[in-house]
C-alpha positions as CSV (number, residue, x, y, z in Angstrom):
1,M,0.5,7.5,12.0
2,K,2.1,4.2,10.3
3,T,0.1,1.9,8.2
4,I,0.5,-1.3,6.4
5,L,0.0,-1.4,2.6
6,T,-0.5,-4.9,1.1
7,V,-0.7,-5.2,-3.0
8,I,-1.5,-8.6,-4.6
9,G,-2.3,-9.3,-8.3
10,K,-1.0,-10.7,-11.6
11,D,2.5,-9.7,-12.1
12,Q,3.1,-7.2,-14.6
13,T,5.5,-4.1,-15.1
14,G,4.8,-0.8,-13.4
15,I,3.2,-2.1,-10.0
16,I,5.8,-0.7,-8.0
17,A,6.3,2.5,-10.0
18,G,2.6,3.2,-9.6
19,I,2.0,2.8,-6.1
20,S,5.3,4.6,-5.3
21,Q,4.4,7.4,-7.4
22,K,1.0,7.8,-5.7
23,L,2.6,7.5,-2.2
24,Y,4.8,10.2,-3.5
25,E,2.0,12.4,-4.7
26,L,0.4,11.9,-0.9
27,D,3.5,12.8,0.9
28,I,3.7,9.3,2.4
29,N,6.9,7.9,3.4
30,I,8.0,4.4,2.8
31,L,9.8,2.9,5.8
32,D,10.0,-0.6,4.7
33,V,8.9,-2.9,1.8
34,S,9.2,-6.4,0.9
35,Q,8.1,-7.6,-2.5
36,T,8.2,-11.2,-4.2
37,I,6.7,-13.1,-7.2
38,M,4.8,-16.1,-6.3
39,D,4.4,-18.2,-9.3
40,E,2.5,-15.6,-11.5
41,Y,1.5,-13.4,-8.7
42,F,3.2,-10.1,-7.6
43,T,2.9,-9.6,-3.6
44,M,4.2,-6.6,-1.7
45,V,3.8,-5.4,2.1
46,M,5.0,-1.7,2.9
47,L,5.0,-0.2,6.2
48,L,4.3,3.3,5.8
49,D,4.5,6.8,7.7
50,L,1.6,9.0,7.2
51,S,2.7,11.7,9.4
52,N,2.9,14.3,6.7
53,I,-0.1,13.8,5.0
54,N,-2.7,16.6,4.3
55,V,-5.8,14.7,3.9
56,K,-7.9,12.2,5.8
57,F,-7.1,8.7,6.1
58,D,-10.1,7.8,3.9
59,E,-9.0,9.8,1.2
60,V,-5.7,8.2,1.3
61,K,-7.3,4.7,1.2
62,T,-9.7,5.8,-1.8
63,A,-6.7,7.2,-3.9
64,L,-4.4,4.0,-3.2
65,T,-7.4,1.8,-4.1
66,Q,-8.2,3.6,-7.3
67,T,-4.4,3.5,-8.2
68,G,-4.8,-0.4,-7.5
69,E,-7.7,-0.6,-9.9
70,K,-5.9,1.1,-12.6
71,L,-3.0,-1.3,-12.4
72,K,-5.4,-4.5,-11.8
73,V,-4.2,-5.2,-8.4
74,K,-5.8,-5.5,-5.2
75,V,-4.4,-2.7,-2.6
76,N,-5.3,-2.6,0.9
77,I,-4.3,-0.3,3.7
78,Q,-4.5,-0.6,7.6
79,R,-3.5,1.4,10.3
80,E,-0.5,-0.4,12.2
81,E,-2.6,-0.6,15.5
82,I,-5.4,-2.4,13.8
83,F,-3.3,-4.5,12.2
84,D,-1.2,-5.6,15.1
85,A,-4.5,-6.1,17.0
86,M,-5.9,-8.4,14.3
87,H,-2.7,-10.6,14.5
88,R,-2.5,-11.0,18.2
89,L,-5.7,-12.8,18.2
């Protein structure tokens, strides 16, 4: 299953490292990534492959949300088919 992950928040050191470490721990592969700094704000979009996870999607979502809270950024993850459907409207 592929998902889209977005991360937005005030720029600070360690955001990419923190998110990437959590993805590694969950056995999630990063297929593509785009990140930029807009004024003072960090933004990142990742395309992820969750084929190897051994937990439910909701557990992945909770773990990434908690990681975002620790890093003081907003993390959102959506299944690719839902993301695609939302942007076709």
